[in-house]
C-alpha positions as CSV (number, residue, x, y, z in Angstrom):
1,M,-9.8,-45.9,3.6
2,V,-7.5,-44.5,1.1
3,P,-4.9,-42.0,2.6
4,I,-4.8,-38.6,0.5
5,Y,-2.8,-35.7,1.0
6,I,-2.5,-32.1,-0.5
7,V,1.0,-30.7,-1.1
8,D,1.9,-27.3,-2.3
9,A,4.6,-27.8,-5.0
10,F,7.4,-25.4,-6.2
11,T,7.2,-23.5,-2.9
12,S,8.7,-23.3,0.6
13,E,5.4,-21.7,1.9
14,A,1.8,-23.1,2.4
15,F,-0.5,-21.5,-0.1
16,G,1.8,-20.8,-3.0
17,G,3.3,-23.1,-5.7
18,N,1.1,-25.8,-7.4
19,P,-1.1,-27.6,-5.0
20,A,-1.3,-31.2,-5.9
21,A,-3.5,-34.1,-4.2
22,V,-1.6,-37.4,-3.7
23,C,-3.4,-40.4,-3.3
24,M,-1.8,-43.6,-1.9
25,L,-3.2,-46.9,-3.0
26,E,-2.1,-50.4,-2.3
27,A,-2.3,-51.1,-6.1
28,L,-3.7,-49.0,-9.1
29,S,-7.2,-48.6,-9.1
30,D,-9.2,-48.5,-12.6
31,E,-9.0,-45.5,-14.7
32,G,-12.5,-44.5,-14.4
33,W,-11.9,-44.2,-10.6
34,M,-9.0,-42.4,-10.7
35,Q,-10.4,-39.9,-13.2
36,K,-13.3,-39.2,-10.9
37,V,-11.3,-38.6,-7.6
38,A,-9.1,-36.2,-9.7
39,A,-12.4,-34.5,-10.9
40,E,-13.4,-34.5,-7.1
41,M,-10.4,-33.1,-6.0
42,N,-10.3,-30.4,-8.8
43,L,-6.6,-29.6,-8.8
44,S,-4.4,-29.2,-11.7
45,E,-3.4,-32.7,-11.2
46,T,-4.0,-35.4,-8.9
47,A,-1.2,-38.3,-8.4
48,F,-1.9,-41.9,-8.0
49,V,1.0,-43.9,-6.2
50,A,1.2,-47.4,-5.5
51,P,4.1,-50.1,-4.5
52,R,5.8,-52.3,-6.6
53,E,9.0,-54.2,-6.0
54,D,11.2,-52.1,-7.2
55,G,9.6,-48.4,-6.6
56,Y,6.4,-47.1,-7.2
57,E,3.6,-46.6,-9.9
58,L,2.7,-43.3,-10.8
59,R,-0.1,-41.9,-13.0
60,W,-1.4,-38.4,-13.0
61,F,-4.9,-37.1,-13.8
62,T,-6.2,-33.6,-14.4
63,P,-9.9,-33.1,-13.5
64,A,-10.8,-33.9,-17.3
65,R,-8.0,-36.6,-18.6
66,E,-5.0,-38.6,-17.9
67,V,-1.6,-36.6,-18.7
68,D,1.6,-38.8,-19.7
69,L,4.0,-36.1,-17.8
70,C,3.6,-34.0,-14.5
71,G,6.3,-32.2,-12.5
72,H,4.5,-30.9,-9.5
73,A,2.7,-33.9,-8.6
74,T,5.8,-36.0,-8.9
75,L,7.4,-33.7,-6.6
76,A,4.6,-33.9,-4.6
77,A,4.2,-37.6,-4.5
78,A,7.8,-38.1,-3.6
79,F,7.6,-35.7,-0.8
80,V,4.7,-37.4,0.6
81,L,6.7,-40.6,0.5
82,W,9.4,-39.2,2.8
83,K,6.8,-37.2,5.1
84,T,5.0,-40.5,5.8
85,E,8.2,-42.6,6.6
86,R,7.2,-44.7,3.5
87,L,10.7,-43.6,2.1
88,R,14.0,-43.2,4.3
89,L,15.5,-39.8,3.8
90,S,18.2,-40.9,2.5
91,Q,16.3,-43.2,-0.2
92,A,15.7,-41.8,-3.7
93,A,12.0,-42.1,-5.0
94,A,11.4,-44.1,-8.1
95,F,8.4,-43.9,-10.1
96,W,7.7,-46.1,-13.2
97,T,5.6,-43.7,-15.3
98,K,4.0,-43.0,-19.0
99,S,7.2,-41.2,-19.5
100,G,9.6,-43.8,-18.4
101,V,11.5,-44.2,-14.9
102,L,11.6,-40.7,-13.1
103,T,13.5,-40.2,-10.0
104,V,13.5,-37.7,-7.2
105,E,16.2,-37.2,-4.5
106,L,15.9,-35.3,-1.4
107,G,19.1,-32.9,-0.9
108,E,21.3,-32.8,2.2
109,D,19.1,-29.8,3.8
110,E,15.8,-32.2,3.5
111,A,14.2,-29.3,1.8
112,E,15.2,-29.4,-2.1
113,M,14.3,-32.2,-4.0
114,T,16.0,-32.9,-7.6
115,M,13.5,-34.4,-10.2
116,D,15.4,-36.2,-13.0
117,F,13.0,-35.8,-16.2
118,P,13.3,-36.2,-19.9
119,S,14.4,-33.4,-21.8
120,E,11.5,-32.1,-24.3
121,P,12.8,-29.3,-26.4
122,P,10.5,-27.7,-28.6
123,A,11.0,-27.7,-32.8
124,P,10.5,-24.4,-34.6
125,A,6.9,-24.7,-35.7
126,K,4.2,-22.5,-37.6
127,A,2.1,-20.3,-35.5
128,P,-1.7,-21.6,-36.0
129,E,-3.9,-18.8,-36.4
130,A,-5.8,-20.1,-33.2
131,L,-2.6,-19.8,-31.4
132,I,-2.1,-16.0,-32.7
133,E,-6.0,-15.5,-32.1
134,G,-5.8,-17.2,-28.5
135,L,-2.6,-15.1,-27.2
136,G,-3.6,-11.6,-29.2
137,L,-0.3,-11.5,-30.5
138,I,2.6,-12.6,-32.9
139,P,5.3,-15.0,-31.3
140,R,8.8,-14.0,-31.7
141,Y,9.1,-17.9,-31.6
142,T,6.9,-20.7,-31.9
143,G,7.8,-24.4,-31.0
144,R,6.3,-27.5,-30.4
145,N,7.2,-31.0,-28.7
146,R,5.3,-34.0,-28.2
147,M,2.8,-32.0,-25.6
148,D,2.9,-28.2,-25.8
149,Y,3.4,-25.2,-28.1
150,V,6.1,-23.2,-26.9
151,V,5.8,-19.4,-27.4
152,E,8.5,-16.7,-27.0
153,V,7.1,-13.4,-26.5
154,D,9.2,-9.8,-26.3
155,S,9.2,-9.1,-22.9
156,E,8.2,-10.2,-19.3
157,Q,5.7,-7.9,-19.1
158,T,3.7,-9.2,-21.9
159,V,3.8,-12.6,-20.5
160,R,2.4,-11.2,-17.1
161,G,-0.1,-9.2,-18.9
162,L,-1.5,-12.0,-20.8
163,K,-5.3,-12.5,-21.1
164,P,-5.8,-15.6,-23.3
165,D,-8.9,-16.3,-25.3
166,F,-9.5,-19.7,-24.2
167,S,-12.3,-20.5,-26.8
168,Q,-9.1,-20.3,-29.4
169,L,-6.8,-22.0,-27.3
170,C,-8.8,-24.8,-27.2
171,L,-9.0,-25.5,-31.0
172,L,-5.1,-26.4,-31.0
173,D,-4.1,-29.9,-30.7
174,G,-1.7,-31.2,-28.0
175,R,-1.8,-30.8,-24.2
176,G,-1.6,-26.5,-24.0
177,V,0.6,-23.6,-24.5
178,I,3.7,-22.2,-22.7
179,V,4.4,-18.4,-23.0
180,T,7.8,-17.3,-22.0
181,A,10.2,-14.4,-22.2
182,R,13.8,-13.5,-20.7
183,A,13.6,-11.9,-17.3
184,E,14.0,-8.5,-16.8
185,G,16.1,-6.2,-14.8
186,Q,18.3,-7.6,-12.0
187,A,15.3,-10.6,-11.3
188,A,16.4,-13.6,-9.2
189,Y,15.4,-15.9,-12.1
190,D,16.7,-15.8,-15.9
191,F,13.2,-16.5,-17.8
192,V,9.7,-16.2,-16.7
193,S,6.8,-18.2,-18.2
194,R,3.0,-18.8,-17.9
195,A,1.4,-22.2,-19.0
196,F,-2.3,-22.8,-20.4
197,Y,-3.9,-26.3,-20.4
198,P,-7.9,-25.7,-21.5
199,N,-8.1,-28.7,-23.3
200,A,-6.8,-30.6,-20.3
201,G,-9.7,-28.8,-17.8
202,V,-6.5,-26.6,-16.5
203,L,-7.1,-22.7,-18.1
204,E,-3.8,-22.1,-16.5
205,D,-1.5,-24.0,-14.4
206,P,0.1,-22.4,-11.5
207,V,3.5,-24.0,-11.8
208,T,4.4,-26.6,-14.4
209,G,7.2,-28.6,-13.9
210,S,6.9,-30.5,-17.2
211,A,6.8,-27.1,-19.0
212,H,10.1,-26.5,-17.5
213,C,11.3,-29.9,-19.5
214,A,10.9,-27.4,-22.6
215,L,12.0,-24.2,-21.2
216,A,15.2,-25.3,-19.9
217,P,16.7,-26.6,-23.0
218,Y,15.3,-23.4,-24.8
219,W,16.6,-21.0,-22.4
220,A,20.1,-22.7,-22.3
221,K,20.7,-22.7,-25.7
222,R,19.8,-18.8,-25.9
223,L,21.6,-17.7,-22.6
224,H,24.5,-20.3,-22.9
225,R,23.8,-21.6,-19.4
226,D,23.2,-25.1,-18.3
227,E,22.0,-24.0,-15.0
228,L,19.0,-21.6,-14.8
229,V,16.2,-20.3,-12.8
230,G,12.5,-20.1,-14.0
231,Y,9.9,-18.0,-12.7
232,Q,6.2,-19.0,-13.4
233,A,4.1,-15.8,-13.1
234,S,0.7,-17.1,-12.4
235,A,-1.5,-15.7,-9.5
236,R,0.2,-18.0,-7.0
237,G,3.7,-18.2,-8.8
238,G,6.6,-20.5,-8.3
239,F,10.6,-20.9,-8.8
240,V,12.1,-23.8,-10.5
241,K,15.7,-24.4,-10.6
242,V,16.9,-26.3,-13.9
243,K,20.1,-28.2,-14.9
244,N,20.5,-29.6,-18.2
245,T,22.3,-32.9,-18.7
246,M,22.4,-34.3,-22.1
247,D,18.8,-35.5,-22.7
248,R,17.6,-35.1,-19.2
249,V,16.4,-32.0,-17.2
250,Q,17.1,-31.9,-13.2
251,L,14.1,-29.6,-11.9
252,I,14.6,-28.4,-8.4
253,G,12.1,-27.4,-6.0
254,Q,10.5,-27.4,-2.4
255,A,7.1,-28.5,-1.2
256,V,4.6,-27.8,1.6
257,L,2.1,-30.7,2.8
258,L,-0.9,-28.6,3.2
259,M,-3.5,-31.4,4.4
260,R,-4.0,-35.1,5.0
261,G,-7.2,-37.5,4.9
262,E,-9.0,-40.3,3.8
263,L,-11.1,-41.6,0.8
264,E,-14.0,-43.6,1.8
265,E,-13.5,-47.1,-0.6
266,I,-16.7,-46.5,-2.7
């Protein structure tokens, strides 16, 4: 039997944030099997974790394909390691991934977790026609990093009201599109965002840690602050605290264990 868990990440309450499946293996399986499991779970990402001498191997799969970086499933994987006592609470989780070594530490309150991720700032780019048509607007800013387009729009209301044409967004290269705006009024967060990944089999991701690797340096430059709070305004919604440190971004959030079970070894 293969232990598997479902964790709601970037939330302190069940059924909020972004759910991820975490599959604990003795050794990483072949890619075809992992992809089938991820498709069966049908969550935005399934994390596959296997021990190694100096930490853990970690890979992430959407229902459609493998991805190079994922925040919420990394948070979920670390949470499972502590929750199941595979790691002591005082131990940091170290993951070997396609984006290098990622570490996660549990705070003194044993609630918030801090992930150390690469900074992925966008560089200015011309907005493709499919992006303009897909969002139904002219962006205030368009940028691109190695994974996504990053689009700033005029207001938080515009972000929340978006109804993308996914047939157009599917024409874009890369992983997907992050749309963002500065928070309005006296909000408990500094910026708002939504993230769309139709080419990865995820129309809208509820809360995207890796998107904040781009949003953190982007908004730090505009707001002149290295510590910020982002709110991802999906239907489930979730908060991500961010800290910019040179070429790294710290992503801070909580998680809730929702379900545990076993996979037959098929």
